[in-house]
C-alpha positions as CSV (number, residue, x, y, z in Angstrom):
1,X,59.4,150.3,73.7
2,X,62.2,150.9,76.1
3,X,64.0,148.4,78.4
4,X,64.7,149.6,81.9
5,X,66.6,147.9,84.7
6,X,65.9,148.7,88.3
7,X,68.6,149.6,90.8
8,X,67.8,146.4,92.7
9,X,68.5,144.3,89.6
10,X,71.7,146.2,88.9
11,X,72.9,145.7,92.5
12,X,72.1,142.0,92.4
13,X,73.9,141.7,89.0
14,X,76.9,143.5,90.5
15,X,77.0,141.2,93.5
16,X,76.7,138.1,91.4
17,X,79.5,139.3,89.1
18,X,81.8,140.0,92.0
19,X,81.1,136.6,93.5
20,X,81.5,134.8,90.2
21,X,84.8,136.7,89.4
22,X,86.2,136.0,92.9
23,X,85.3,132.3,92.7
24,X,86.6,132.1,89.1
25,X,90.0,133.7,90.0
26,X,90.4,131.3,93.0
27,X,89.4,128.3,90.9
28,X,91.6,129.3,88.0
29,X,94.7,130.3,90.0
30,X,95.7,126.8,91.1
31,X,95.6,125.2,87.7
32,X,97.4,128.1,86.1
33,X,100.2,127.9,88.7
34,X,100.5,124.2,88.4
35,X,100.8,124.0,84.6
36,X,99.7,120.8,82.9
37,X,98.3,118.5,85.6
38,X,97.5,115.2,83.9
39,X,99.5,112.9,81.8
40,X,99.2,109.5,80.3
41,X,102.2,108.0,78.6
42,X,104.0,105.1,77.1
43,X,107.6,105.6,77.8
44,X,109.3,104.2,80.9
45,X,109.0,107.6,82.6
46,X,105.3,107.8,81.8
47,X,103.9,104.3,82.0
48,X,100.6,104.9,83.8
49,X,98.2,107.7,84.4
50,X,99.4,110.6,86.6
51,X,98.0,113.8,87.9
52,X,99.6,116.7,89.8
53,X,97.3,118.6,92.2
54,X,98.2,120.8,95.2
55,X,101.6,119.3,96.1
56,X,100.6,115.7,95.2
57,X,101.2,113.5,92.2
58,X,98.6,110.7,91.9
59,X,99.3,107.8,89.6
60,X,97.8,104.5,88.6
61,X,100.1,101.8,87.4
62,X,99.4,98.5,85.7
63,X,101.6,96.5,88.1
64,X,101.2,94.3,91.2
65,X,101.2,96.1,94.5
66,X,104.2,94.3,95.9
67,X,106.2,95.1,92.8
68,X,105.5,98.8,93.2
69,X,106.5,98.7,96.8
70,X,109.8,97.1,95.9
71,X,110.3,99.6,93.1
72,X,109.6,102.5,95.6
73,X,112.4,101.2,97.9
74,X,114.8,101.0,94.9
75,X,113.8,104.5,93.8
76,X,114.5,105.9,97.2
77,X,117.9,104.3,97.2
78,X,118.7,105.4,93.7
79,X,117.8,109.0,94.5
80,X,119.8,108.9,97.8
81,X,116.7,109.9,99.8
82,X,116.9,109.2,103.5
83,X,114.1,106.8,104.7
84,X,112.7,108.4,107.8
85,X,109.9,105.9,108.3
86,X,108.1,103.0,106.5
87,X,104.8,101.4,107.2
88,X,103.8,98.4,105.1
89,X,100.8,96.0,105.2
90,X,98.6,94.3,102.7
91,X,96.3,97.3,102.3
92,X,98.8,100.2,102.1
93,X,102.5,101.1,102.2
94,X,103.7,104.5,103.2
95,X,107.3,105.7,102.9
96,X,108.5,109.0,104.5
97,X,111.6,110.3,102.8
98,X,113.8,113.4,103.4
99,X,116.3,114.9,101.1
100,X,119.5,116.7,102.1
101,X,117.8,120.0,102.2
102,X,115.1,118.6,104.6
103,X,112.4,118.5,102.0
104,X,109.9,115.8,103.0
105,X,108.4,113.3,100.5
106,X,105.6,111.0,101.5
107,X,104.9,108.1,99.1
108,X,101.7,106.1,99.6
109,X,101.0,103.0,97.7
110,X,97.7,101.1,97.6
111,X,96.4,98.1,95.7
112,X,93.3,99.0,93.8
113,X,92.8,95.6,92.0
114,X,95.1,92.6,91.6
115,X,96.7,94.3,88.6
116,X,96.2,98.1,89.3
117,X,98.2,100.0,91.9
118,X,97.8,103.5,93.1
119,X,100.8,105.7,94.0
120,X,100.6,109.1,95.6
121,X,103.7,111.3,96.0
122,X,103.1,114.1,98.5
123,X,105.6,117.0,98.8
124,X,103.2,119.3,100.5
125,X,101.4,122.4,99.2
126,X,104.6,124.4,99.0
127,X,106.9,121.5,98.3
128,X,108.9,121.0,95.1
129,X,106.9,119.8,92.1
130,X,110.2,118.8,90.5
131,X,111.1,116.6,93.4
132,X,107.7,114.9,93.2
133,X,108.1,114.3,89.5
134,X,111.6,112.9,89.9
135,X,110.3,110.4,92.6
136,X,107.4,109.2,90.5
137,X,109.5,108.9,87.4
138,X,112.2,106.9,89.3
139,X,109.5,104.6,90.7
140,X,108.1,104.1,87.2
141,X,111.6,103.5,85.8
142,X,112.3,100.9,88.4
143,X,109.1,99.1,87.6
144,X,109.9,99.1,83.9
145,X,113.6,98.2,84.4
146,X,112.5,95.1,86.3
147,X,109.9,94.2,83.6
148,X,107.1,94.3,86.2
149,X,104.5,96.1,84.0
150,X,101.7,93.7,83.3
151,X,101.3,94.8,79.7
152,X,102.7,97.4,77.3
153,X,101.1,100.8,77.4
154,X,100.4,102.8,74.3
155,X,98.7,106.1,75.3
156,X,99.2,109.7,74.4
157,X,99.6,112.7,76.7
158,X,96.3,114.0,78.1
159,X,96.2,117.8,77.9
């Protein structure tokens, strides 16, 4: 008993393989280029849960919204970033910083609960991941230095 495959079936299989391969490459390229993208930590530089995706670091911190806003101001000063613009209200704060090489950094802070605050560092799709990491680490260090974390974290790195 032989098994035969028609030309139509082969053509369909070839098309599906090309589509799957093309999608797979596009889907895998970004994570491969970005290296590890999610971390959870317990040191001062890794107090919350952070993720790097497409020019943005997204982090959730166990600290009050206003404390994170103040820590962001101190971080900008500590890093000698020029504050181009700041908008602050009860629902969101946004800081637009520029470094000496004209690299733009947008920091958005939002309260998610009374004790949980969201931080997003946006350096743009082609911006410096290193700069984004330095900014989030400085904000986290400022929160920790002032003793504004609401409890001690004891997590391990997510891979």
